[in-house]
N, CA, C and O atoms as a DFTB+ gen file, in Angstrom:
644 C
 N C O
     1  1     -31.035      -0.338      48.118
     2  2     -30.063      -1.028      48.737
     3  2     -28.848      -0.981      47.513
     4  3     -29.267      -1.275      46.394
     5  1     -27.674      -0.708      47.597
     6  2     -26.794      -0.518      47.042
     7  2     -26.224      -1.678      46.691
     8  3     -26.356      -2.702      47.363
     9  1     -25.385      -1.591      45.359
    10  2     -25.071      -3.012      44.701
    11  2     -23.742      -2.641      44.777
    12  3     -23.253      -1.517      44.893
    13  1     -23.122      -3.929      44.681
    14  2     -22.466      -4.491      44.939
    15  2     -21.406      -3.873      43.397
    16  3     -21.916      -3.414      42.375
    17  1     -19.994      -4.024      43.619
    18  2     -19.163      -3.632      42.243
    19  2     -19.134      -4.125      41.147
    20  3     -19.223      -3.767      39.973
    21  1     -18.893      -5.650      42.126
    22  2     -19.235      -7.087      40.684
    23  2     -20.698      -7.033      40.050
    24  3     -21.009      -7.414      38.921
    25  1     -21.443      -6.533      40.922
    26  2     -22.842      -6.477      40.014
    27  2     -23.149      -5.543      39.042
    28  3     -24.080      -5.577      38.238
    29  1     -22.187      -4.605      39.198
    30  2     -22.012      -3.123      38.203
    31  2     -21.353      -4.025      36.996
    32  3     -22.177      -4.440      36.181
    33  1     -20.040      -4.371      36.779
    34  2     -19.285      -4.718      36.113
    35  2     -20.039      -5.252      34.583
    36  3     -20.942      -6.060      34.362
    37  1     -19.675      -4.875      34.192
    38  2     -20.394      -5.295      32.705
    39  2     -19.340      -6.407      31.939
    40  3     -18.845      -6.129      30.847
    41  1     -19.086      -7.557      32.561
    42  2     -18.280      -8.443      31.899
    43  2     -16.801      -7.807      31.621
    44  3     -16.801      -6.588      31.788
    45  1     -15.635      -8.314      31.264
    46  2     -14.154      -8.659      31.439
    47  2     -14.079      -8.824      29.687
    48  3     -13.892      -9.943      29.209
    49  1     -14.224      -7.757      28.901
    50  2     -13.662      -8.152      27.413
    51  2     -12.480      -7.733      27.604
    52  3     -12.066      -6.639      27.989
    53  1     -11.516      -9.473      27.061
    54  2     -10.459      -9.814      26.896
    55  2      -9.813      -8.907      25.640
    56  3     -10.306      -8.998      24.516
    57  1      -8.735      -8.071      25.898
    58  2      -8.236      -7.337      24.296
    59  2      -8.199      -7.957      23.112
    60  3      -8.225      -9.163      23.358
    61  1      -8.148      -7.766      21.888
    62  2      -8.652      -8.616      20.791
    63  2      -7.034      -7.970      20.112
    64  3      -6.788      -6.766      20.037
    65  1      -5.762      -9.439      19.528
    66  2      -5.028      -9.043      19.707
    67  2      -4.996      -7.896      17.752
    68  3      -5.926      -7.747      16.959
    69  1      -4.078      -7.556      17.699
    70  2      -3.892      -6.872      16.726
    71  2      -3.236      -7.639      15.302
    72  3      -2.206      -8.303      15.407
    73  1      -3.973      -7.469      13.900
    74  2      -3.883      -7.918      12.828
    75  2      -2.478      -7.180      12.168
    76  3      -2.415      -5.975      11.924
    77  1      -1.272      -8.243      11.912
    78  2      -0.027      -7.939      11.297
    79  2       0.367      -8.217      10.115
    80  3       0.705      -9.352       9.782
    81  1       0.368      -7.080       9.248
    82  2       0.226      -7.459       7.808
    83  2       1.636      -7.617       7.052
    84  3       2.011      -6.470       6.808
    85  1       2.428      -8.396       6.653
    86  2       3.874      -7.728       5.767
    87  2       4.109      -8.382       4.830
    88  3       4.111      -9.609       4.727
    89  1       4.399      -7.319       3.816
    90  2       4.612      -7.252       2.654
    91  2       5.599      -8.129       2.488
    92  3       5.775      -8.798       3.506
    93  1       6.338      -8.400       1.578
    94  2       7.747      -9.053       1.312
    95  2       7.969      -8.502      -0.451
    96  3       7.795      -9.137      -1.491
    97  1       8.401      -7.124      -0.234
    98  2       8.475      -6.464      -1.351
    99  2       9.348      -6.905      -2.392
   100  3       9.255      -6.584      -3.576
   101  1      10.138      -7.606      -1.919
   102  2      11.748      -7.976      -2.873
   103  2      10.990      -9.461      -3.295
   104  3      11.134      -9.760      -4.481
   105  1      10.348     -10.242      -2.610
   106  2      10.081     -11.942      -3.442
   107  2      11.108     -12.682      -2.568
   108  3      10.822     -13.845      -2.286
   109  1      11.899     -12.335      -2.246
   110  2      13.206     -13.509      -1.568
   111  2      13.117     -13.713      -0.123
   112  3      13.966     -14.430       0.406
   113  1      11.905     -13.002       0.808
   114  2      12.145     -13.337       2.290
   115  2      10.588     -13.865       2.885
   116  3       9.774     -13.314       3.626
   117  1      10.596     -15.057       2.260
   118  2       9.207     -15.735       2.760
   119  2       9.434     -16.133       4.002
   120  3       8.416     -16.253       4.684
   121  1      10.648     -16.426       4.620
   122  2      10.606     -17.285       5.878
   123  2      10.249     -15.855       6.839
   124  3       9.249     -15.954       7.549
   125  1      10.936     -14.685       6.883
   126  2      11.114     -13.759       7.612
   127  2       9.342     -13.843       7.940
   128  3       9.131     -13.330       6.841
   129  1       8.069     -14.026       8.443
   130  2       7.056     -14.236       8.889
   131  2       7.186     -15.265       9.271
   132  3       6.966     -15.112      10.473
   133  1       7.379     -16.190       9.135
   134  2       7.231     -17.947       9.851
   135  2       8.399     -17.387      11.140
   136  3       7.913     -17.410      12.271
   137  1       9.717     -16.951      11.049
   138  2      10.578     -16.981      12.190
   139  2       9.897     -15.641      12.876
   140  3      10.215     -15.816      14.052
   141  1       9.320     -14.688      12.848
   142  2       8.403     -14.128      13.559
   143  2       7.565     -14.462      14.452
   144  3       7.486     -14.204      15.653
   145  1       6.757     -15.247      13.534
   146  2       5.590     -16.474      14.347
   147  2       6.099     -17.483      15.362
   148  3       5.322     -18.146      16.049
   149  1       7.524     -17.593      15.449
   150  2       8.115     -18.241      17.095
   151  2       8.425     -17.463      17.605
   152  3       9.176     -17.690      18.554
   153  1       8.136     -16.401      17.372
   154  2       8.333     -15.006      19.082
   155  2       7.516     -14.894      19.299
   156  3       7.515     -14.527      20.474
   157  1       6.181     -14.979      18.792
   158  2       5.073     -14.463      19.156
   159  2       4.081     -15.316      19.983
   160  3       4.175     -16.514      19.715
   161  1       3.105     -14.993      20.970
   162  2       2.053     -16.013      21.141
   163  2       0.794     -16.503      20.393
   164  3      -0.223     -15.842      20.181
   165  1       1.029     -17.711      20.051
   166  2      -0.287     -18.189      19.610
   167  2      -0.389     -17.274      18.134
   168  3      -1.299     -16.446      18.086
   169  1       0.607     -17.421      16.826
   170  2       0.359     -17.134      15.901
   171  2      -0.382     -17.806      15.290
   172  3      -0.807     -18.832      15.822
   173  1      -0.775     -17.460      14.000
   174  2      -1.773     -17.579      12.574
   175  2      -1.412     -17.137      11.761
   176  3      -1.621     -15.939      11.565
   177  1      -0.748     -17.847      10.965
   178  2      -0.282     -17.200       9.394
   179  2      -1.267     -17.879       8.282
   180  3      -1.715     -18.999       8.038
   181  1      -1.360     -16.303       7.647
   182  2      -2.112     -16.345       6.615
   183  2      -1.227     -16.148       5.330
   184  3      -0.490     -15.162       5.359
   185  1      -1.189     -16.935       4.212
   186  2      -0.218     -17.133       3.213
   187  2      -0.867     -15.655       2.178
   188  3      -2.059     -15.617       2.484
   189  1      -0.710     -14.988       1.584
   190  2      -1.190     -14.307       0.146
   191  2      -2.783     -13.934       0.703
   192  3      -3.375     -13.907       1.782
   193  1      -3.032     -13.709      -0.511
   194  2      -4.605     -13.062      -0.332
   195  2      -5.222     -13.986      -1.502
   196  3      -4.567     -14.684      -2.276
   197  1      -6.750     -13.826      -1.461
   198  2      -7.598     -14.431      -2.375
   199  2      -7.847     -13.694      -3.185
   200  3      -7.620     -12.512      -2.930
   201  1      -8.629     -14.175      -5.000
   202  2      -8.468     -13.147      -5.528
   203  2      -9.611     -11.899      -5.086
   204  3      -9.795     -10.787      -5.581
   205  1     -10.043     -12.350      -4.345
   206  2     -11.329     -10.938      -3.596
   207  2     -10.308      -9.951      -2.669
   208  3     -10.593      -8.848      -2.201
   209  1      -9.365     -10.498      -2.580
   210  2      -8.478      -9.613      -1.207
   211  2      -8.190      -9.816      -0.287
   212  3      -7.403      -9.152       0.387
   213  1      -9.143     -11.506       0.236
   214  2      -9.157     -11.635       1.708
   215  2      -8.005     -12.383       1.755
   216  3      -7.497     -12.723       0.687
   217  1      -7.353     -12.794       3.097
   218  2      -6.815     -13.310       3.193
   219  2      -6.469     -14.922       3.019
   220  3      -7.286     -15.254       3.877
   221  1      -6.051     -15.862       2.702
   222  2      -5.828     -17.049       2.457
   223  2      -5.444     -17.744       4.071
   224  3      -4.618     -17.143       4.757
   225  1      -5.884     -18.613       4.435
   226  2      -5.242     -18.755       5.608
   227  2      -4.641     -20.351       5.606
   228  3      -4.854     -21.269       4.814
   229  1      -4.021     -20.304       6.511
   230  2      -3.092     -22.054       6.661
   231  2      -3.781     -22.608       7.289
   232  3      -4.492     -21.997       8.087
   233  1      -3.846     -24.238       7.147
   234  2      -4.490     -24.831       8.383
   235  2      -4.219     -24.796      10.019
   236  3      -3.087     -24.974      10.468
   237  1      -4.890     -24.652      10.511
   238  2      -4.983     -24.744      12.564
   239  2      -5.255     -22.804      12.334
   240  3      -5.049     -22.124      13.340
   241  1      -5.599     -22.229      11.317
   242  2      -5.526     -20.642      11.098
   243  2      -7.101     -20.570      11.143
   244  3      -7.805     -21.224      10.374
   245  1      -7.797     -19.364      12.509
   246  2      -9.154     -19.261      12.181
   247  2      -8.844     -18.858      10.829
   248  3      -7.778     -18.621      10.261
   249  1     -10.517     -18.837      10.318
   250  2     -10.631     -18.855       8.368
   251  2     -11.019     -16.774       8.230
   252  3     -11.097     -16.102       7.202
   253  1     -11.159     -16.368       9.545
   254  2     -11.203     -14.828       9.452
   255  2     -10.148     -14.357      10.283
   256  3     -10.196     -15.047      11.301
   257  1      -9.055     -13.389      10.385
   258  2      -8.296     -13.069      11.041
   259  2      -8.698     -12.191      12.427
   260  3      -8.062     -12.161      13.480
   261  1     -10.448     -11.210      11.970
   262  2     -10.604     -10.698      12.799
   263  2     -11.476     -11.281      13.865
   264  3     -11.892     -10.664      14.846
   265  1     -11.727     -12.629      13.551
   266  2     -12.420     -13.477      14.232
   267  2     -12.079     -13.921      15.993
   268  3     -12.721     -13.731      17.026
   269  1     -11.205     -14.360      15.802
   270  2     -10.144     -15.171      16.707
   271  2      -9.712     -14.098      17.941
   272  3      -9.442     -12.925      17.679
   273  1      -9.682     -14.563      19.130
   274  2      -9.303     -13.898      19.946
   275  2      -8.339     -14.253      20.817
   276  3      -8.161     -13.631      21.864
   277  1      -7.520     -15.446      20.407
   278  2      -6.599     -15.954      20.842
   279  2      -5.351     -16.035      20.217
   280  3      -4.322     -16.360      20.808
   281  1      -5.459     -15.602      18.443
   282  2      -4.417     -16.056      18.475
   283  2      -4.222     -14.630      17.742
   284  3      -5.099     -13.772      17.638
   285  1      -2.623     -14.529      17.152
   286  2      -2.133     -13.222      16.484
   287  2      -1.877     -13.636      15.216
   288  3      -1.122     -14.494      14.758
   289  1      -3.123     -12.389      14.433
   290  2      -3.181     -13.286      12.766
   291  2      -1.968     -12.716      12.229
   292  3      -2.176     -11.503      12.269
   293  1      -0.918     -12.895      11.790
   294  2      -0.014     -12.497      10.686
   295  2      -0.194     -12.780       9.376
   296  3      -0.106     -13.958       9.031
   297  1      -0.491     -11.710       8.352
   298  2      -1.137     -11.997       7.374
   299  2       0.196     -11.676       6.167
   300  3       0.822     -10.621       6.260
   301  1       0.572     -12.822       4.921
   302  2       1.463     -12.709       4.507
   303  2       1.028     -12.274       3.334
   304  3      -0.068     -12.683       2.949
   305  1       2.107     -10.964       2.167
   306  2       1.980     -10.905       0.747
   307  2       3.208     -11.038       0.004
   308  3       4.283     -11.409       0.473
   309  1       2.977     -10.716      -1.163
   310  2       4.005     -10.391      -1.717
   311  2       4.010     -10.023      -2.851
   312  3       4.414     -10.693      -3.801
   313  1       3.515      -8.791      -2.903
   314  2       3.891      -7.750      -4.142
   315  2       4.746      -6.761      -4.059
   316  3       4.975      -5.955      -3.157
   317  1       5.339      -6.965      -5.446
   318  2       6.056      -6.288      -5.786
   319  2       6.065      -4.554      -5.876
   320  3       6.971      -3.721      -5.838
   321  1       4.808      -4.483      -5.992
   322  2       4.136      -3.391      -6.246
   323  2       3.911      -3.152      -5.022
   324  3       3.263      -3.937      -4.328
   325  1       4.466      -1.908      -4.519
   326  2       4.054      -1.279      -2.877
   327  2       2.689      -0.621      -2.953
   328  3       1.812      -0.681      -2.091
   329  1       2.643      -0.013      -4.066
   330  2       1.443       0.402      -3.691
   331  2       0.163      -0.099      -3.533
   332  3      -0.636       0.258      -2.667
   333  1      -0.067      -1.189      -4.652
   334  2      -0.724      -2.346      -4.705
   335  2      -0.940      -3.121      -3.087
   336  3      -2.008      -3.464      -2.580
   337  1       0.116      -3.220      -2.650
   338  2       0.439      -3.867      -1.504
   339  2       0.144      -2.890      -0.050
   340  3      -0.161      -3.369       1.042
   341  1       0.306      -1.536      -0.325
   342  2      -0.401      -0.700       0.726
   343  2      -2.067      -0.597       0.735
   344  3      -2.723      -0.277       1.727
   345  1      -2.616      -0.933      -0.576
   346  2      -3.747      -0.742      -1.041
   347  2      -4.502      -2.179      -0.227
   348  3      -5.545      -2.008       0.404
   349  1      -3.995      -3.277      -0.300
   350  2      -4.110      -4.460       0.424
   351  2      -4.424      -4.298       1.770
   352  3      -5.494      -4.654       2.264
   353  1      -3.092      -3.522       2.645
   354  2      -3.207      -3.373       4.043
   355  2      -4.166      -2.345       3.969
   356  3      -4.932      -2.902       4.756
   357  1      -4.695      -1.427       3.713
   358  2      -5.337      -0.437       3.806
   359  2      -7.214      -1.285       4.304
   360  3      -7.932      -1.133       5.292
   361  1      -7.363      -2.159       2.997
   362  2      -8.480      -2.832       3.444
   363  2      -8.572      -4.025       4.921
   364  3      -9.530      -4.451       5.566
   365  1      -7.155      -4.242       5.010
   366  2      -7.123      -4.927       6.288
   367  2      -7.139      -3.930       7.626
   368  3      -7.235      -4.248       8.811
   369  1      -7.029      -2.805       7.105
   370  2      -6.577      -1.814       8.410
   371  2      -8.520      -1.462       8.716
   372  3      -8.936      -0.882       9.720
   373  1      -9.350      -1.950       7.658
   374  2     -10.452      -1.331       7.723
   375  2     -11.294      -2.336       8.726
   376  3     -12.071      -2.098       9.651
   377  1     -10.827      -3.502       8.171
   378  2     -11.553      -4.878       8.596
   379  2     -11.112      -4.494      10.513
   380  3     -12.143      -4.453      11.186
   381  1     -10.025      -4.282      11.204
   382  2      -9.578      -4.350      12.065
   383  2     -10.213      -3.178      12.799
   384  3     -10.359      -3.420      13.997
   385  1     -10.471      -2.433      12.561
   386  2     -10.778      -1.137      13.235
   387  2     -12.739      -1.268      13.266
   388  3     -13.382      -0.639      14.105
   389  1     -13.177      -1.854      12.586
   390  2     -14.680      -2.445      12.450
   391  2     -14.769      -3.048      13.536
   392  3     -15.792      -3.183      14.208
   393  1     -13.344      -3.579      13.847
   394  2     -13.567      -5.254      15.182
   395  2     -12.855      -4.824      16.093
   396  3     -12.610      -5.731      16.888
   397  1     -12.264      -3.596      16.450
   398  2     -11.830      -3.176      17.700
   399  2     -10.245      -4.168      17.539
   400  3      -9.703      -4.835      18.420
   401  1      -9.977      -4.043      16.671
   402  2      -8.357      -4.286      16.493
   403  2      -7.340      -3.449      15.996
   404  3      -7.158      -3.110      14.827
   405  1      -6.774      -3.185      16.877
   406  2      -5.055      -2.681      16.222
   407  2      -4.696      -3.229      15.056
   408  3      -5.041      -4.406      14.950
   409  1      -4.087      -2.751      14.096
   410  2      -3.418      -2.791      12.775
   411  2      -2.018      -2.596      12.547
   412  3      -1.647      -1.422      12.572
   413  1      -1.086      -3.548      12.313
   414  2       0.596      -2.724      12.057
   415  2       0.559      -3.350      10.444
   416  3      -0.198      -4.273      10.142
   417  1       1.241      -2.876       9.729
   418  2       1.781      -3.311       8.575
   419  2       3.285      -3.311       8.339
   420  3       3.817      -2.380       8.944
   421  1       3.889      -3.845       7.850
   422  2       5.292      -4.005       7.675
   423  2       5.847      -4.337       6.167
   424  3       5.558      -5.404       5.626
   425  1       6.596      -3.432       5.582
   426  2       6.797      -3.738       4.349
   427  2       8.655      -4.227       4.440
   428  3       9.690      -3.644       4.759
   429  1       8.289      -5.601       3.961
   430  2      10.238      -6.085       3.700
   431  2      10.796      -5.457       2.520
   432  3      10.276      -5.837       1.471
   433  1      11.963      -4.367       2.388
   434  2      12.468      -4.283       1.478
   435  2      14.219      -4.536       1.117
   436  3      14.975      -4.694       2.076
   437  1      14.529      -4.550       0.328
   438  2      16.161      -4.115      -0.218
   439  2      16.823      -2.999       0.222
   440  3      17.902      -3.183       0.785
   441  1      16.404      -1.861       0.087
   442  2      17.147      -0.423       0.111
   443  2      16.100      -0.062       0.981
   444  3      15.321      -0.912       1.412
   445  1      16.013       1.236       1.299
   446  2      15.201       2.414       1.777
   447  2      13.995       2.554       0.674
   448  3      14.012       2.156      -0.491
   449  1      13.054       3.159       1.298
   450  2      11.955       3.372      -0.066
   451  2      11.780       4.341      -0.600
   452  3      11.024       4.548      -1.549
   453  1      12.627       5.237       0.081
   454  2      13.102       6.661      -0.887
   455  2      13.931       6.520      -2.294
   456  3      13.789       6.988      -3.424
   457  1      14.756       5.745      -1.737
   458  2      15.872       5.048      -2.980
   459  2      14.518       4.745      -4.276
   460  3      14.429       5.287      -5.377
   461  1      13.977       4.138      -3.917
   462  2      12.825       2.570      -4.904
   463  2      11.977       3.583      -5.470
   464  3      11.990       3.570      -6.701
   465  1      11.267       4.430      -4.961
   466  2       9.916       5.079      -5.294
   467  2      10.002       6.781      -5.293
   468  3      10.329       7.483      -4.336
   469  1       9.667       7.164      -6.455
   470  2       9.679       8.884      -6.424
   471  2       8.397       8.969      -5.430
   472  3       8.360       9.695      -4.437
   473  1       7.227       8.003      -5.913
   474  2       5.870       8.553      -5.190
   475  2       5.548       7.870      -4.164
   476  3       5.047       6.807      -4.532
   477  1       5.605       7.988      -2.773
   478  2       5.723       6.614      -1.321
   479  2       4.260       6.475      -1.682
   480  3       3.517       7.286      -2.234
   481  1       3.952       4.862      -1.095
   482  2       2.155       4.391      -0.504
   483  2       2.138       5.067       0.234
   484  3       3.024       5.885       0.482
   485  1       0.917       4.888       0.909
   486  2       0.566       5.840       2.035
   487  2      -0.174       4.168       2.738
   488  3      -1.203       3.581       2.404
   489  1       0.851       3.821       3.774
   490  2       0.525       3.096       4.621
   491  2      -0.290       2.853       5.784
   492  3      -0.665       1.887       6.449
   493  1      -0.464       4.553       5.769
   494  2      -0.810       4.566       7.346
   495  2      -0.104       4.756       8.994
   496  3       1.072       5.044       9.216
   497  1      -1.037       4.539       9.896
   498  2       0.068       4.500      11.213
   499  2       0.581       3.355      10.996
   500  3       0.483       2.644       9.996
   501  1       1.416       3.101      12.446
   502  2       1.976       1.615      12.599
   503  2       2.804       1.100      11.824
   504  3       3.475       0.106      12.102
   505  1       2.848       1.736      10.746
   506  2       4.080       1.347       9.645
   507  2       5.280       0.728       9.895
   508  3       5.947       1.388      10.692
   509  1       6.033      -0.686       9.376
   510  2       7.380      -0.160       9.524
   511  2       7.794      -0.525       8.056
   512  3       7.311      -1.532       7.537
   513  1       8.572       0.175       7.457
   514  2       9.250       0.347       6.277
   515  2      10.699      -0.952       6.841
   516  3      11.469      -0.595       7.732
   517  1      10.827      -2.103       6.306
   518  2      12.073      -2.281       6.885
   519  2      13.104      -3.015       5.967
   520  3      12.873      -4.048       5.339
   521  1      14.074      -2.439       5.986
   522  2      15.235      -2.964       5.446
   523  2      16.218      -4.096       5.843
   524  3      16.872      -4.252       6.874
   525  1      16.111      -4.943       4.551
   526  2      16.811      -6.660       5.055
   527  2      18.298      -7.144       4.979
   528  3      19.007      -7.998       5.511
   529  1      18.466      -5.537       3.456
   530  2      20.057      -5.596       3.253
   531  2      21.134      -6.074       4.511
   532  3      21.361      -5.473       5.562
   533  1      21.728      -7.405       4.010
   534  2      23.057      -7.581       5.055
   535  2      22.310      -7.986       6.671
   536  3      22.613      -7.818       7.852
   537  1      21.093      -8.655       5.837
   538  2      20.034      -8.796       7.192
   539  2      19.817     -10.777       7.457
   540  3      19.265     -11.178       6.433
   541  1      20.028     -11.799       8.280
   542  2      19.764     -13.036       8.102
   543  2      18.381     -12.819       8.327
   544  3      18.037     -11.770       8.873
   545  1      17.381     -13.820       7.921
   546  2      15.954     -13.755       8.534
   547  2      15.753     -14.023       9.967
   548  3      14.712     -13.544      10.417
   549  1      16.647     -14.804      10.961
   550  2      16.623     -14.410      12.068
   551  2      16.762     -13.372      13.049
   552  3      16.121     -13.187      14.084
   553  1      17.981     -12.542      12.400
   554  2      18.240     -11.361      12.447
   555  2      17.059     -10.291      12.359
   556  3      16.722      -9.452      13.195
   557  1      16.506     -10.582      11.041
   558  2      15.222      -9.712      10.873
   559  2      14.104      -9.836      11.758
   560  3      13.413      -8.910      12.183
   561  1      13.996     -10.919      11.973
   562  2      12.730     -11.096      12.874
   563  2      12.643     -10.773      14.041
   564  3      11.697     -10.242      14.625
   565  1      14.093     -11.232      14.593
   566  2      13.940     -10.552      16.057
   567  2      13.893      -8.798      15.733
   568  3      13.078      -8.142      16.381
   569  1      14.487      -8.323      15.061
   570  2      14.243      -6.481      15.252
   571  2      13.049      -6.274      14.860
   572  3      12.592      -5.263      15.393
   573  1      12.006      -7.018      13.840
   574  2      10.907      -6.796      13.795
   575  2       9.910      -7.100      15.409
   576  3       9.200      -6.377      16.107
   577  1      10.201      -8.086      15.453
   578  2      10.055      -8.479      17.202
   579  2       9.945      -7.177      18.247
   580  3       9.025      -6.780      18.962
   581  1      11.334      -6.687      18.003
   582  2      11.272      -5.624      19.005
   583  2      10.834      -4.269      18.830
   584  3      10.795      -3.414      19.715
   585  1      10.466      -4.116      17.475
   586  2      10.011      -2.834      17.219
   587  2       7.974      -2.957      17.490
   588  3       7.143      -2.079      17.722
   589  1       7.840      -4.542      17.303
   590  2       6.305      -4.770      17.666
   591  2       6.259      -4.684      19.323
   592  3       5.385      -4.068      19.932
   593  1       6.912      -5.118      19.697
   594  2       6.866      -5.069      21.669
   595  2       7.034      -3.614      21.609
   596  3       5.967      -3.409      22.189
   597  1       7.454      -2.497      21.406
   598  2       7.120      -1.425      21.475
   599  2       5.704      -0.725      21.513
   600  3       5.444       0.347      22.059
   601  1       4.693      -1.700      20.699
   602  2       3.465      -1.202      20.538
   603  2       2.281      -1.602      21.618
   604  3       2.005      -2.734      22.017
   605  1       1.727      -0.481      21.937
   606  2       0.324      -1.073      23.172
   607  2      -0.326      -2.982      23.245
   608  3      -0.322      -3.958      23.994
   609  1      -0.868      -2.476      21.714
   610  2      -1.733      -3.564      21.652
   611  2      -0.849      -4.860      21.466
   612  3      -1.313      -5.969      21.728
   613  1       0.346      -4.696      21.039
   614  2       0.892      -5.969      20.934
   615  2       1.707      -6.520      22.489
   616  3       2.020      -7.680      22.758
   617  1       1.872      -5.511      23.194
   618  2       1.949      -5.845      24.741
   619  2       0.996      -6.573      25.659
   620  3       1.233      -7.490      26.445
   621  1      -0.422      -5.798      25.311
   622  2      -1.117      -5.920      26.263
   623  2      -1.936      -7.401      25.345
   624  3      -2.996      -7.843      25.790
   625  1      -1.479      -7.842      24.453
   626  2      -2.058     -10.027      23.964
   627  2      -0.883     -10.272      24.609
   628  3      -1.251     -10.859      25.626
   629  1       0.815     -10.147      24.661
   630  2       1.855     -10.605      25.301
   631  2       1.453     -11.176      26.382
   632  3       1.605     -12.369      26.648
   633  1       0.872     -10.280      27.121
   634  2       0.347     -10.543      28.536
   635  2      -0.337     -11.762      29.019
   636  3      -0.202     -12.438      30.038
   637  1      -1.237     -11.858      27.819
   638  2      -2.505     -13.255      27.792
   639  2      -1.833     -14.603      27.509
   640  3      -2.202     -15.678      27.982
   641  1      -0.775     -14.408      26.657
   642  2      -0.129     -15.573      26.669
   643  2       0.939     -16.063      27.792
   644  3       1.474     -17.168      27.694
C-alpha cells in the first residue's frame, strides 16, 4: 500500500530568523538599533556584551539569541576598536551557524573604513560598513532596513510576520 504525501512529510520547520549584530564604532548613534527594531517584525534587542562575550538581553528578549523562532535578535555593541568588534561578531556568527541561522553584521562609522584604518578587520560575509555622516537616525535605520530586505534570510522571516 502506498503512503500518502502527508505521511512522508517530516514536519515543517519554520525558518529561523537571522541574527543581526550592530556595532556603533562612533559611540554616538545608540538609537539606530532601536529605530531599526521599529521597522522589523518581532525584534529582540540585546544591549552590549557580558564579560564572557555573550549578549546582554533586555527585558522581554529570549536570553539566548539563537533560541527563539519568533523574534529577530538585534545585538548592539559599542566598540570603537573595530578589530575587537569584528572578533565579537565572529563568535556570534559561529553560534548562528551551529544553530542553522544566518548572521548579519553592521558597523556604523562616521566615514569610510578605508580612511580610518590601514588594516581592515575581517567581518565575514553579510557585512555592511555603514557611513552615518550627514544622516539622521531615522534615515540611517531606513537605509539599513532596505539593505536587510535584500538578504534572503530576512525576506523569509518577514513572510512570517
